[in-house]
TIMARLO-378023 format. One line per 10 residues: number of its first residue (from 1); for each residue x, y, z of N, C-alpha, C. Coordinates in steps of 0.1 Angstrom, whole numbers. Last residue first. Layout:
BEGIN
NUM = X:Y:Z:X:Y:Z:X:Y:Z; ...
END
This chain:
BEGIN
308 = 460:-104:20:465:-90:18:478:-88:26; 451:-129:26:458:-128:13:464:-114:11; 438:-125:50:450:-134:50:458:-132:37; 416:-109:42:427:-104:51:439:-112:50; 402:-128:27:408:-116:20:418:-110:28; 396:-147:46:404:-151:35:410:-139:28; 379:-131:62:391:-136:68:401:-140:57; 358:-127:43:365:-115:48:378:-120:54; 348:-153:40:354:-146:28:362:-134:33; 339:-158:66:350:-166:61:356:-159:49
298 = 318:-139:67:330:-138:76:342:-146:71; 301:-152:48:307:-138:46:319:-135:54; 296:-176:61:303:-176:48:309:-162:45; 282:-166:83:294:-173:85:302:-174:72; 260:-153:70:269:-146:78:282:-153:80; 248:-175:58:253:-164:49:263:-156:57; 241:-190:80:250:-196:70:256:-185:62; 222:-172:92:234:-176:99:245:-181:89; 202:-171:73:209:-159:76:222:-162:83; 205:-201:53:199:-194:64:207:-181:66
288 = 202:-202:17:210:-204:29:203:-197:40; 193:-216:-14:189:-209:-2:198:-212:10; 212:-212:-43:208:-221:-32:205:-214:-20; 210:-202:-76:209:-198:-62:204:-209:-53; 231:-206:-101:219:-213:-95:220:-209:-80; 241:-184:-127:242:-189:-113:230:-196:-109; 260:-176:-154:247:-182:-150:249:-188:-136; 274:-147:-169:275:-157:-159:261:-163:-157; 283:-125:-186:278:-137:-191:279:-149:-182; 310:-110:-166:301:-110:-177:296:-124:-181
278 = 327:-100:-147:331:-111:-155:323:-113:-167; 315:-78:-135:327:-76:-143:332:-88:-151; 303:-95:-107:302:-82:-115:316:-81:-122; 300:-115:-90:306:-118:-103:306:-106:-112; 286:-105:-69:299:-110:-66:307:-114:-79; 262:-99:-80:271:-88:-79:285:-93:-76; 248:-123:-78:252:-118:-91:263:-107:-90; 245:-124:-50:253:-134:-57:258:-130:-71; 229:-102:-47:242:-102:-41:251:-112:-48; 206:-111:-60:213:-99:-65:227:-99:-60
268 = 199:-131:-43:202:-134:-57:210:-123:-63; 193:-116:-20:204:-126:-20:208:-130:-34; 170:-102:-30:182:-95:-25:194:-104:-25; 152:-122:-35:158:-114:-46:170:-107:-42; 148:-131:-8:153:-140:-18:160:-133:-30; 137:-108:3:150:-113:8:156:-123:-2; 113:-107:-12:123:-96:-12:137:-100:-7; 101:-131:-4:105:-128:-18:115:-118:-19; 108:-153:20:104:-139:18:109:-135:5; 96:-187:22:105:-177:18:99:-163:18
258 = 74:-203:28:81:-197:39:92:-187:35; 80:-225:1:70:-220:11:78:-215:23; 106:-214:-21:100:-224:-13:90:-218:-4; 117:-206:-54:112:-202:-41:104:-213:-35; 144:-214:-71:131:-219:-70:126:-215:-56; 165:-193:-93:161:-199:-80:147:-204:-79; 192:-181:-112:179:-188:-111:177:-194:-97; 207:-153:-127:207:-162:-115:193:-168:-114; 229:-140:-152:216:-146:-148:218:-153:-135; 241:-114:-173:243:-124:-164:230:-128:-157
248 = 248:-102:-207:239:-103:-195:244:-115:-186; 266:-78:-227:263:-91:-223:253:-91:-211; 267:-57:-254:264:-58:-240:260:-72:-237; 292:-46:-277:281:-55:-274:280:-56:-258; 299:-17:-296:301:-25:-284:289:-34:-281; 314:-1:-325:303:-9:-319:307:-17:-307; 325:32:-330:328:18:-327:316:11:-320; 318:58:-333:320:50:-345:324:36:-343; 315:67:-307:326:72:-315:329:63:-327; 296:39:-300:303:51:-294:315:55:-302
238 = 267:21:-302:278:27:-310:283:39:-302; 256:-10:-289:255:4:-290:268:10:-296; 237:-40:-291:249:-32:-295:246:-18:-294; 229:-71:-283:225:-57:-279:238:-49:-282; 226:-96:-310:232:-90:-298:227:-75:-296; 211:-121:-318:207:-108:-320:212:-99:-309; 223:-145:-312:218:-144:-325:215:-129:-329; 229:-141:-285:240:-144:-295:236:-141:-309; 204:-138:-275:214:-127:-274:226:-129:-283; 193:-163:-279:187:-151:-286:197:-139:-286
228 = 209:-177:-261:210:-180:-275:204:-168:-283; 202:-166:-237:216:-165:-241:217:-168:-256; 175:-175:-236:178:-161:-237:192:-158:-241; 178:-203:-235:171:-197:-246:175:-182:-248; 192:-204:-210:199:-209:-222:192:-203:-235; 171:-195:-194:184:-188:-195:191:-191:-207; 153:-216:-196:149:-203:-201:162:-194:-203; 168:-237:-185:165:-238:-199:161:-224:-204; 169:-227:-158:182:-228:-166:179:-229:-181; 142:-230:-152:148:-217:-152:161:-217:-160
218 = 140:-257:-152:132:-250:-162:138:-236:-163; 156:-263:-130:160:-268:-144:153:-261:-155; 142:-252:-110:154:-245:-114:159:-250:-127; 108:-257:-122:118:-257:-112:131:-250:-117; 76:-244:-131:90:-247:-135:98:-248:-122; 51:-232:-131:52:-247:-132:66:-251:-136; 62:-201:-145:52:-209:-138:55:-224:-140; 87:-179:-139:84:-190:-148:75:-200:-140; 93:-147:-140:86:-156:-131:81:-167:-140; 122:-128:-144:112:-137:-151:106:-146:-140
208 = 133:-95:-142:130:-107:-135:120:-115:-143; 161:-74:-149:148:-79:-153:146:-92:-144; 179:-43:-147:176:-57:-142:162:-61:-146; 187:-17:-149:192:-27:-159:190:-41:-155; 170:-6:-129:174:2:-141:179:-7:-152; 146:-32:-121:156:-22:-118:161:-15:-130; 127:-49:-131:128:-47:-117:138:-37:-112; 105:-55:-154:117:-47:-153:118:-43:-138; 93:-89:-158:93:-76:-152:106:-68:-154; 71:-114:-169:85:-108:-170:83:-94:-165
198 = 55:-146:-165:55:-131:-164:69:-126:-164; 38:-172:-184:49:-167:-175:47:-152:-174; 21:-180:-204:16:-179:-190:26:-175:-180; 36:-180:-227:24:-171:-226:19:-170:-212; 71:-180:-218:59:-186:-224:47:-177:-221; 100:-160:-226:90:-165:-216:78:-171:-224; 116:-151:-247:121:-162:-239:110:-168:-230; 106:-129:-258:107:-141:-267:110:-153:-258; 110:-111:-237:96:-115:-241:96:-127:-250; 137:-109:-238:131:-115:-227:117:-119:-230
188 = 140:-94:-262:146:-108:-261:140:-116:-249; 128:-71:-255:123:-78:-267:128:-93:-266; 144:-61:-235:130:-65:-231:124:-74:-243; 167:-54:-249:167:-64:-239:154:-70:-236; 156:-32:-264:161:-44:-271:162:-56:-261; 150:-14:-244:139:-19:-252:144:-32:-259; 176:-9:-234:166:-15:-225:154:-21:-233; 187:3:-257:193:-9:-251:183:-16:-243; 171:26:-260:171:16:-271:177:3:-265; 177:40:-237:163:35:-239:163:24:-249
178 = 203:46:-242:200:38:-231:186:32:-232; 200:63:-265:207:50:-266:204:41:-254; 187:85:-253:180:77:-264:187:63:-266; 206:94:-235:193:89:-230:186:80:-240; 239:83:-245:229:93:-242:216:86:-239; 267:65:-231:255:66:-240:246:78:-236; 287:61:-214:291:63:-228:279:65:-237; 274:55:-190:281:68:-191:286:72:-205; 266:29:-193:256:40:-196:263:54:-197; 287:14:-184:285:15:-199:276:27:-202
168 = 285:15:-157:297:20:-163:294:23:-178; 261:3:-153:263:16:-147:276:23:-153; 264:-22:-164:256:-12:-171:258:2:-166; 277:-47:-162:284:-34:-161:277:-22:-166; 253:-66:-179:265:-65:-173:272:-51:-173; 219:-67:-171:229:-62:-181:242:-60:-174; 205:-96:-156:211:-82:-154:220:-79:-166; 178:-115:-145:187:-112:-156:192:-98:-155; 167:-138:-123:171:-125:-124:181:-123:-135; 140:-160:-123:153:-157:-129:156:-142:-129
158 = 123:-183:-103:126:-169:-106:140:-169:-113; 97:-208:-108:112:-204:-108:113:-189:-110; 74:-227:-90:77:-217:-100:92:-213:-98; 52:-255:-82:65:-248:-82:65:-236:-92; 24:-260:-63:28:-257:-77:41:-249:-77; 12:-265:-39:25:-272:-42:29:-270:-56; -10:-251:-30:-12:-262:-40:1:-269:-44; -1:-233:-10:-14:-239:-10:-15:-252:-18; 25:-224:-18:22:-229:-4:9:-237:-3; 20:-215:-43:30:-226:-41:27:-232:-28
148 = 3:-194:-38:-2:-205:-46:7:-217:-44; 22:-177:-25:10:-182:-18:4:-195:-25; 38:-172:-46:44:-179:-35:32:-185:-27; 21:-156:-62:26:-169:-67:32:-178:-56; 17:-134:-46:5:-143:-49:10:-156:-54; 42:-124:-46:37:-128:-33:25:-137:-35; 44:-118:-73:53:-128:-67:48:-133:-54; 25:-97:-76:24:-109:-83:32:-121:-77; 35:-76:-60:22:-82:-57:21:-96:-63; 60:-71:-72:59:-73:-58:46:-80:-54
138 = 53:-65:-99:60:-77:-95:59:-80:-81; 41:-40:-99:32:-51:-101:39:-64:-97; 64:-25:-93:52:-24:-84:43:-36:-86; 80:-31:-114:84:-36:-101:72:-35:-92; 59:-38:-143:67:-30:-135:71:-37:-122; 60:-59:-173:54:-55:-160:64:-47:-151; 73:-43:-203:72:-54:-194:64:-49:-181; 77:-20:-217:65:-27:-219:63:-39:-211; 100:-4:-214:101:-18:-219:88:-24:-223; 92:21:-204:103:20:-214:102:6:-221
128 = 71:18:-186:69:26:-198:79:25:-208; 58:-11:-172:70:-2:-173:70:5:-186; 26:-13:-157:34:-15:-169:46:-5:-169; 9:-7:-136:17:-20:-136:25:-23:-148; -2:17:-135:-11:7:-140:-4:-7:-140; 19:33:-128:9:31:-118:-1:20:-122; 32:34:-152:39:27:-141:28:23:-130; 15:50:-166:17:36:-170:23:28:-159; 18:74:-152:4:68:-153:6:53:-157; 44:79:-157:40:76:-143:27:69:-143
118 = 44:85:-184:51:72:-180:47:69:-166; 30:109:-183:24:98:-190:31:84:-186; 49:124:-169:36:123:-164:29:111:-170; 70:123:-187:72:116:-174:58:114:-167; 59:138:-207:63:124:-210:64:116:-197; 57:162:-194:45:156:-198:47:141:-201; 84:168:-192:76:167:-180:63:159:-183; 91:171:-219:98:161:-211:89:158:-198; 76:193:-226:74:180:-233:79:169:-225; 87:213:-210:73:209:-208:70:195:-214
108 = 113:214:-221:111:211:-207:97:206:-205; 109:222:-247:116:210:-245:113:205:-230; 96:247:-243:89:236:-249:95:223:-247; 118:262:-232:105:259:-225:98:248:-230; 136:262:-253:140:256:-240:127:253:-232; 122:276:-272:126:262:-275:129:255:-262; 119:301:-260:107:293:-263:111:279:-265; 147:308:-258:138:307:-246:126:298:-249; 155:309:-285:161:299:-276:153:297:-263; 139:330:-295:137:316:-300:143:306:-290
98 = 150:351:-280:136:348:-279:133:333:-283; 176:351:-290:174:349:-276:160:345:-273; 172:357:-317:177:344:-313:176:341:-299; 161:383:-317:153:372:-321:158:358:-316; 169:403:-287:172:397:-300:164:385:-304; 142:421:-271:153:412:-271:157:407:-285; 134:455:-270:130:442:-275:142:433:-276; 141:471:-238:142:470:-253:137:456:-257; 143:473:-212:130:478:-218:131:479:-233; 163:444:-209:157:456:-202:144:460:-209
88 = 177:423:-217:174:433:-227:168:445:-221; 176:405:-197:188:413:-198:186:424:-208; 155:388:-201:153:399:-192:165:409:-192; 167:370:-218:156:378:-223:155:391:-214; 184:358:-200:190:364:-212:179:374:-218; 167:346:-183:175:357:-178:181:365:-190; 157:325:-199:148:336:-194:156:348:-190; 180:310:-203:174:316:-214:165:327:-210; 185:301:-176:195:309:-183:189:317:-195; 162:286:-172:164:297:-164:174:307:-170
78 = 167:266:-191:155:274:-193:157:287:-185; 190:254:-181:191:260:-194:179:270:-196; 178:243:-157:189:253:-156:190:261:-169; 162:224:-169:156:235:-161:166:246:-159; 180:208:-181:170:215:-190:164:226:-182; 193:198:-158:201:205:-168:191:214:-177; 172:184:-146:178:196:-139:186:204:-149; 168:164:-165:157:174:-163:163:186:-156; 192:150:-163:189:156:-176:178:167:-174; 190:141:-137:201:150:-140:198:157:-153
68 = 167:124:-139:167:136:-131:177:146:-134; 178:105:-156:167:113:-161:166:126:-153; 197:94:-139:202:100:-152:191:109:-158; 182:83:-119:191:95:-116:195:102:-129; 148:75:-127:162:72:-126:170:85:-125; 120:80:-105:126:80:-118:141:79:-116; 113:72:-79:103:72:-89:109:72:-103; 123:68:-53:129:60:-65:120:60:-76; 114:85:-35:105:73:-37:111:65:-49; 133:105:-35:130:98:-22:123:85:-25
58 = 131:115:-61:143:108:-57:141:100:-44; 106:127:-59:108:116:-69:120:108:-65; 110:147:-40:101:136:-37:103:124:-46; 129:163:-54:132:157:-41:123:145:-37; 114:171:-76:126:162:-78:129:155:-65; 95:187:-63:90:175:-70:102:165:-72; 112:208:-55:104:200:-45:100:187:-51; 120:217:-80:130:211:-71:123:203:-60; 95:227:-90:102:217:-97:112:210:-88; 86:248:-73:79:235:-73:87:224:-80
48 = 97:272:-76:104:263:-68:98:249:-68; 96:287:-109:89:282:-97:97:272:-90; 123:311:-117:115:299:-120:108:294:-107; 118:347:-113:125:334:-110:116:322:-113; 118:371:-135:108:363:-129:115:349:-126; 130:405:-134:132:391:-137:121:383:-129; 138:437:-145:128:428:-139:130:414:-143; 155:455:-157:161:444:-149:151:435:-142; 133:483:-156:145:477:-162:151:466:-152; 99:476:-149:111:483:-146:123:475:-152
38 = 74:473:-175:82:468:-164:94:476:-162; 63:482:-198:54:482:-186:62:477:-174; 80:479:-219:78:493:-213:70:493:-201; 78:453:-228:89:457:-219:87:470:-212; 58:434:-238:55:448:-234:66:452:-224; 70:410:-245:62:417:-255:59:432:-252; 83:403:-222:91:404:-234:83:412:-245; 63:402:-203:74:412:-201:82:414:-214; 49:381:-214:42:394:-213:53:405:-211; 67:360:-211:63:364:-224:57:378:-224
28 = 68:358:-183:80:362:-191:77:367:-205; 42:351:-178:47:363:-172:60:368:-180; 39:326:-191:31:338:-195:36:351:-190; 58:311:-176:60:314:-190:52:326:-195; 44:309:-152:56:316:-153:60:320:-167; 23:293:-160:20:307:-156:32:315:-156; 37:270:-167:30:277:-177:26:291:-173; 47:264:-141:57:268:-152:50:274:-164; 24:256:-129:31:268:-124:41:273:-134; 17:233:-144:8:245:-143:16:258:-139
18 = 38:216:-138:36:220:-152:27:233:-152; 33:212:-111:46:217:-115:45:223:-129; 7:201:-110:10:215:-105:23:221:-109; 14:175:-123:5:185:-129:7:199:-123; 30:161:-104:36:166:-117:27:177:-123; 16:151:-83:23:164:-81:30:169:-94; 5:127:-91:-4:139:-89:3:152:-88; 28:111:-90:21:113:-103:12:126:-102; 34:111:-63:44:117:-73:37:120:-86; 11:99:-53:14:113:-49:24:119:-59
8 = 13:74:-65:1:82:-67:4:96:-64; 36:64:-54:35:66:-69:24:75:-72; 30:63:-27:41:71:-32:40:74:-46; 8:44:-27:6:58:-22:17:67:-28; 21:21:-35:10:27:-44:8:41:-40; 38:18:-13:43:20:-26:33:26:-36; 19:14:8:27:26:8:33:29:-6; 8:-12:0:0:0:0:8:13:0
END
């Protein structure tokens, strides 16, 4: 329930941000058309609602950091363009300064409306970039599937698939390239699952497949299908005229009655992260008790100290 509340609040708060910026735009335009009605140097500061909205969006993990940074850059460019208009004082500003201001404003509003649309899709359980089911939907679906496992003994398998080294790779891509890579990955995952399975985008570069009526062997078979599709149709991005391929790593697990889904996924992610940088890994996750995990972790720490 809290997650739904956070999404709903963030979605509803986008509208007022857009409305306040439209009012601000009207003020700047009026000063530009009728400069003689205003004192020289009159400026209209950008509405503070945008930064308040950003703070809430970051707190609720509503949008990715790279998108927030791009929005802040656009907002700053808009402020700079508005100040350039105001610098003309009581004279008509240069045409290029006026055009730049209008273009910056339209770019910002279009981006905010796109996020508003994406938020509505996310709230409906669909990830706006990939068309897969969203993390919000995943949390509910997997709890329901685990309950079915407990009641009827029907197995299901979870597969976490992650784009390798994506945090480093994305620094070399613009937003359009990042979107293309995620869309391409989702197409391969959709080919991999059966009609009654579910697939989710569970993180920036992470996907989860819930394979019904399948054990870990079925999960491994799905991974092999996905790996084959990726070899046949690789995910490639171009940087400075050179093509680079992106690999994926995978972890499969069969949830058991009594498991906590979020804990299980956290442990699977940790196991994947242990192999970060090697690329194209397939892991089979074996459930351990918290004590076993703690003992193993301490053993790894002691071994590292001994080798240093």
